C-alpha positions in Angstrom: 0.0 0.0 0.0 1.4 3.4 -1.0 1.3 6.0 1.7 1.8 9.7 1.5 3.4 11.1 4.6 4.8 14.4 5.9 7.9 15.0 7.9 8.5 18.1 10.0 11.9 19.0 11.4 11.7 22.0 13.8 15.1 23.3 14.4 16.3 26.3 16.3 16.8 28.5 13.2 14.5 26.9 10.6 11.6 24.6 10.0 12.0 21.9 7.3 9.0 20.1 5.8 8.9 17.2 3.3 6.1 15.3 1.7 6.8 11.9 0.2 5.2 8.7 -1.1 6.4 5.4 0.5 5.5 2.1 -1.1 6.4 0.0 1.9 8.9 -2.0 0.0 12.0 0.2 0.3 10.9 2.6 -2.4 10.1 6.2 -1.5 9.7 9.3 -3.7 10.0 12.9 -2.5 7.1 15.0 -3.7 8.0 18.3 -2.0 10.6 19.9 0.3 10.4 23.3 1.9 12.6 25.3 4.3 11.4 28.3 6.2 13.7 30.3 8.4 12.3 31.3 11.8 14.1 34.7 12.1 12.6 35.6 15.5 9.1 34.8 14.4 6.7 32.5 16.3 7.8 29.0 15.2 4.2 27.8 15.0 3.4 30.5 12.5 6.6 29.5 10.5 5.6 25.8 10.6 2.1 26.6 9.3 3.5 28.5 6.4 6.1 25.8 5.6 3.5 23.1 5.7 1.1 25.0 3.4 4.0 25.6 0.9 5.0 21.9 0.9 1.5 20.7 0.5 0.9 23.1 -2.4 4.1 21.9 -4.1 3.1 18.3 -3.7 -0.5 19.0 -4.8 -2.0 17.2 -1.8 -4.4 18.2 0.9 -3.5 17.7 4.6 -6.3 15.2 4.8 -4.5 13.1 2.2 -1.6 12.5 4.5 -1.5 9.0 6.2 0.9 10.3 8.9 2.5 13.6 9.9 5.7 13.0 11.8 7.7 15.6 13.7 11.3 15.6 15.0 13.3 18.3 16.7 11.2 20.6 18.8 8.1 18.5 18.7 6.1 20.9 20.9 5.9 23.4 18.1 4.1 20.7 16.0 1.4 20.0 18.6 -2.0 19.9 16.9 -0.4 19.1 13.5 1.6 16.0 14.1 0.4 12.4 14.3 3.5 11.3 16.2 7.1 12.3 17.1 10.5 10.7 16.5 13.9 11.3 18.0 16.3 13.5 16.0 19.0 10.9 15.8 16.8 8.2 14.4 15.4 10.6 11.8 18.7 11.9 10.7 20.0 8.4 10.5 17.1 7.3 8.3 17.2 10.4 6.2 20.9 10.2 5.6 20.6 6.6 4.4 17.8 7.6 2.1 20.1 10.2 0.5 23.1 7.9 0.4 22.5 4.2 0.9 26.2 3.5 1.6 26.2 5.7 4.7 27.7 4.2 7.8 28.0 7.4 9.9 26.1 10.6 10.0 27.4 14.0 11.1 24.5 16.2 11.9 25.6 19.8 12.3 22.7 21.9 13.6 22.5 25.5 14.5 23.2 24.9 18.2 25.0 21.6 18.4 26.6 18.8 16.4 26.3 15.0 16.8 28.0 12.0 15.2 25.8 9.0 14.7 26.9 5.5 13.8 24.4 3.5 11.9 24.0 0.0 10.3 22.7 -0.7 6.8 19.1 -0.5 8.1 19.6 3.0 9.7 19.6 1.5 13.2 21.6 3.8 15.5 24.6 1.9 17.0 26.2 4.7 18.8 26.5 8.5 19.0 28.5 11.4 20.4 27.3 15.0 20.8 29.1 18.3 21.3 29.1 20.0 24.6 27.0 23.1 25.3 29.6 25.4 23.7 28.4 26.6 20.3 31.9 26.8 18.7 31.2 23.8 16.4 27.8 24.7 15.2 26.0 26.5 12.4 24.9 29.4 14.5 28.5 30.1 15.4 29.5 30.4 11.7 26.5 32.4 11.0 27.3 34.9 13.8 30.9 35.3 12.4 29.7 35.8 8.9 27.2 38.5 10.0 30.0 40.3 11.9 32.2 40.1 8.8 29.5 41.3 6.5 29.5 38.1 4.4 26.4 36.3 3.1 26.1 32.8 4.5 26.1 31.2 1.1 29.4 33.0 0.3 31.3 31.9 3.3 32.5 28.5 2.0 33.8 29.6 -1.3 35.5 32.7 0.1 37.3 30.7 2.8 38.7 28.4 0.1 40.6 31.3 -1.5 42.7 31.8 1.7 46.4 30.8 1.6 47.3 31.5 5.2 44.3 30.7 7.5 44.4 32.7 10.8 44.0 30.3 13.8 41.3 31.1 16.3 40.4 29.7 19.7 38.7 26.3 19.4 37.8 26.3 23.1 34.6 28.3 23.1 32.5 30.5 20.8 32.9 33.6 23.0 36.7 33.4 22.8 36.7 32.7 19.1 34.5 35.7 18.4 36.8 37.8 20.4 39.7 36.5 18.3 37.8 37.5 15.2 37.3 41.1 16.4 41.0 41.4 17.1 41.9 40.0 13.7 39.7 42.6 11.9 41.4 45.3 13.9 44.8 43.9 12.8 43.8 43.9 9.1 43.6 40.1 8.6 41.6 39.4 5.4 38.1 38.1 5.6 39.0 34.9 3.7 41.8 34.1 6.1 39.6 34.6 9.1 36.9 32.4 7.6 39.4 29.6 6.8 40.6 29.8 10.4 37.1 29.5 11.7 36.5 26.5 9.4 39.7 24.9 10.7 38.5 25.4 14.3 35.1 23.9 13.6 36.5 21.0 11.5 38.9 20.0 14.3 35.9 19.7 16.7 33.8 17.8 14.3 36.6 15.4 13.4 37.2 14.7 17.1 33.5 14.0 17.5 33.5 11.4 14.7 36.5 9.7 16.0 35.0 9.5 19.5 31.9 7.9 18.0 34.1 5.4 16.1 31.9 5.6 13.1 32.6 4.0 9.7 32.8 5.4 6.3 31.2 6.9 4.2 30.1 9.7 6.5 27.0 11.7 5.3 26.8 15.3 6.6 23.3 16.5 7.3 22.1 20.0 8.3 22.7 23.3 6.7 26.5 23.3 7.0 26.7 20.4 4.6 26.3 23.0 1.8 29.4 24.9 3.0 32.2 23.7 0.6 35.0 25.3 2.6 34.1 23.6 5.8 33.6 20.2 4.1 37.0 20.5 2.4 38.6 21.3 5.7 36.8 18.5 7.5 38.1 16.0 5.0 41.6 17.2 5.5 41.3 16.9 9.3 39.8 13.4 9.1 42.5 12.2 6.7 45.4 13.3 8.9 47.7 10.4 9.7 47.3 8.7 6.3 43.8 7.4 6.6 40.9 8.1 4.3 37.3 9.0 5.3 34.8 9.5 2.6 32.7 12.5 3.5 29.6 13.0 1.5 27.0 15.7 1.2 23.7 16.0 -0.8 21.7 18.9 -2.1 18.9 17.8 0.3 21.2 17.3 3.4 19.4 20.1 5.3 16.1 18.1 4.9 17.5 14.8 6.1 15.7 15.0 9.5 12.4 15.7 7.9 12.9 13.0 5.3 13.7 10.5 8.1 10.6 11.6 10.1 8.4 11.1 7.0 9.8 7.6 6.4 9.5 6.5 10.0 5.9 7.9 10.0 5.1 5.5 7.1 6.7 2.7 9.0 4.7 3.4 12.1 1.5 3.8 10.2 1.9 0.4 8.6 2.7 -1.3 12.0 -0.4 0.2 13.6 -2.6 -0.7 10.6 -1.3 -4.3 10.8 -2.8 -4.6 14.3 0.1 -5.6 16.5 -2.4 -6.9 19.1 -3.1 -5.9 22.6 -3.9 -2.5 23.9 -2.6 0.8 22.6 0.3 0.9 25.0 1.6 -2.5 23.8 1.3 -1.3 20.1 3.2 1.9 20.9 6.0 0.0 22.7 6.4 -2.5 19.8 6.6 0.3 17.2 9.1 2.3 19.3 11.3 -0.8 19.7 11.3 -1.3 16.0 12.4 2.3 15.4 
């Protein structure tokens, strides 16, 4: 039975919504993706706008959806969602959808980063997460870009033009931002500053992946996957010592969590429809164990 489901990933800086068709036999087709930045607005209003846009692109009504699955800040999706899934399981499933060879996932969000080790079925085998410091996150890079007057989509390419990256503190975001202010006053070029920032972030991400003991290929999810400067620097840091780690990105990497939520939503809908037996609590426990 083919199901049309919706996945909603509510992050701290953006809401991502996808609509897809799932045939229940390993085949799924994306019908729509939409990203809406929050920008100090009420996240519920942003979610409603993103959902309307995705449904319009997919040419389906909300009543046509077999399941609406949320991940991230699920409270924002109250009243819209059918069920909620953990972020790690959603990014794992979404990354595997985008790259079937994936054995590790590096999810770099606005406020934290996490390395996830997965098996060929997207089951999470282990994970590591950054500390509370924001120095290895998307928000940190966005703050630096704003201070330097550089558009976020220009940061990666500009940093790759640097020949002498200026090192910054990798200990915490506050110290690193202070370093940047001092660099500007000393006349250090924007490209060299950005390359130094990428070096600092890449070192933290590489340590995270090594601590998780993940395999290769590594699929990067989240908005920073589209930053070519950071990805190039990350590959260099991971390959130090003579090894080789395949680091992959995808044009839809930022939507991985929402894709995973939609796929798990289809999975759960089929399990419930199959009638697992017993009361609702037993059904919920069985489906949760499968995920």
